[in-house]
C-alpha positions as CSV (number, residue, x, y, z in Angstrom):
1,X,-6.9,21.0,-63.4
2,X,-10.4,22.3,-62.4
3,X,-10.9,23.9,-59.0
4,X,-12.0,21.4,-56.4
5,X,-15.7,21.7,-55.5
6,X,-16.7,22.7,-52.0
7,X,-17.2,19.8,-49.7
8,X,-20.9,18.8,-49.1
9,X,-20.4,19.4,-45.4
10,X,-20.1,23.2,-45.9
11,X,-23.0,25.6,-45.4
12,X,-23.7,28.6,-47.6
13,X,-21.2,30.9,-45.9
14,X,-18.4,28.3,-45.9
15,X,-19.0,27.3,-49.6
16,X,-18.9,31.0,-50.6
17,X,-15.6,31.4,-48.8
18,X,-14.3,28.3,-50.5
19,X,-15.2,29.8,-53.9
20,X,-13.8,33.2,-53.1
21,X,-10.4,31.8,-52.0
22,X,-10.1,29.5,-55.0
23,X,-11.1,32.3,-57.4
24,X,-8.1,34.2,-56.0
25,X,-5.6,31.4,-56.6
26,X,-3.4,32.4,-59.6
27,X,-3.5,30.4,-62.8
28,X,-1.1,27.5,-62.7
29,X,-1.2,27.2,-58.9
30,X,-3.0,24.4,-57.2
31,X,-3.6,23.7,-53.5
32,X,-2.1,20.6,-52.1
33,X,-3.9,18.3,-49.7
34,X,-2.6,20.2,-46.6
35,X,-3.8,23.5,-48.0
36,X,-7.2,22.0,-49.0
37,X,-7.6,20.7,-45.4
38,X,-6.7,24.2,-44.0
39,X,-9.2,25.8,-46.4
40,X,-11.9,23.3,-45.5
41,X,-11.3,24.0,-41.8
42,X,-11.5,27.7,-42.4
43,X,-14.8,27.3,-44.3
44,X,-16.3,25.3,-41.5
45,X,-15.3,28.0,-39.1
46,X,-16.9,30.6,-41.4
47,X,-20.1,28.6,-41.2
48,X,-20.0,28.6,-37.4
49,X,-19.4,32.4,-37.4
50,X,-22.4,32.8,-39.7
51,X,-24.6,30.8,-37.3
52,X,-23.4,32.9,-34.4
53,X,-23.9,36.1,-36.2
54,X,-27.5,35.0,-37.1
55,X,-28.1,34.3,-33.4
56,X,-26.8,37.7,-32.3
57,X,-28.8,39.4,-35.1
58,X,-32.0,37.6,-33.9
59,X,-31.4,38.0,-30.2
60,X,-29.6,41.4,-30.2
61,X,-26.2,42.1,-28.8
62,X,-27.5,42.2,-25.2
63,X,-29.5,39.4,-23.7
64,X,-31.0,38.9,-20.2
65,X,-28.6,37.1,-17.9
66,X,-29.4,34.5,-15.3
67,X,-30.0,37.2,-12.7
68,X,-32.2,39.3,-15.0
69,X,-29.5,41.9,-15.8
70,X,-28.6,42.7,-19.4
71,X,-25.4,41.0,-20.5
72,X,-23.4,40.8,-23.7
73,X,-24.6,38.0,-26.0
74,X,-22.1,35.1,-25.6
75,X,-22.2,34.6,-29.4
76,X,-20.3,37.9,-29.8
77,X,-17.2,36.7,-28.0
78,X,-17.3,33.3,-29.5
79,X,-17.6,34.8,-33.0
80,X,-14.7,37.1,-32.3
81,X,-12.6,34.1,-31.3
82,X,-13.6,32.1,-34.3
83,X,-12.7,35.0,-36.6
84,X,-9.1,34.8,-35.2
85,X,-9.1,31.1,-35.9
86,X,-10.3,31.6,-39.4
87,X,-7.7,34.3,-40.0
88,X,-4.9,32.0,-38.8
89,X,-6.1,29.1,-40.9
90,X,-6.3,31.3,-44.0
91,X,-2.8,32.7,-43.3
92,X,-1.5,29.2,-43.0
93,X,-2.4,28.6,-46.7
94,X,0.7,30.6,-47.6
95,X,-0.4,31.1,-51.2
96,X,2.3,32.6,-53.3
97,X,3.1,33.4,-56.9
98,X,4.0,30.0,-58.6
99,X,6.3,31.8,-61.0
100,X,8.4,32.9,-58.1
101,X,9.0,29.2,-57.2
102,X,8.3,30.1,-53.6
103,X,8.1,27.2,-51.1
104,X,6.5,27.5,-47.7
105,X,10.0,27.8,-46.2
106,X,11.0,30.8,-48.4
107,X,7.6,32.4,-47.8
108,X,8.2,32.1,-44.0
109,X,11.7,33.4,-44.3
110,X,10.5,36.4,-46.4
111,X,7.8,37.2,-43.8
112,X,10.4,37.0,-41.0
113,X,12.7,39.3,-42.9
114,X,9.8,41.8,-43.5
115,X,9.0,41.7,-39.8
116,X,12.5,42.8,-39.0
117,X,13.0,45.3,-41.7
118,X,10.7,47.9,-43.3
119,X,11.3,50.5,-46.0
120,X,11.8,54.0,-44.8
121,X,13.1,57.0,-46.8
122,X,14.3,54.6,-49.6
123,X,16.5,52.6,-47.2
124,X,15.9,49.6,-45.0
125,X,16.3,50.0,-41.3
126,X,15.8,47.6,-38.5
127,X,12.7,47.8,-36.4
128,X,13.5,47.7,-32.7
C-alpha cells in the first residue's frame, strides 16, 4: 500500500514532518487509523511551532513588555511546551519492527522492563 498523503490542512513544516516519519516506517509496516491520527496531530503541532519560531525570529527573543521593560518573547515558552506535546505524540506512535510481531502492549512492556534494568558490565542490574 502506498504511503498516505499529508492532509491538506497541514502547512509546510507539518507536511515535511509527515513525509519524514512515513519515510522511516519500515517496509511491510502500515500505520493504523489511531497512529495516523496521532501523526496528523503531531504535524499540526509542528506547524504551530514553526509559526511561533517565525514570530520569535522576526521579533527577537526579547520584546518590550506592557511596562516598557524587556521581557522574554511569549512564543519561546509556548514553542517549548508544544515541542513536548509533539514529542509525546510521536512517542505514542510506538512504531516497531513488523517482523518482531510486536504489539503496542509488548512494546510498552519492553519499555517498562528497560526502564527497570540496564546493561552494566555484561550483566543486568536493577536501577534504584
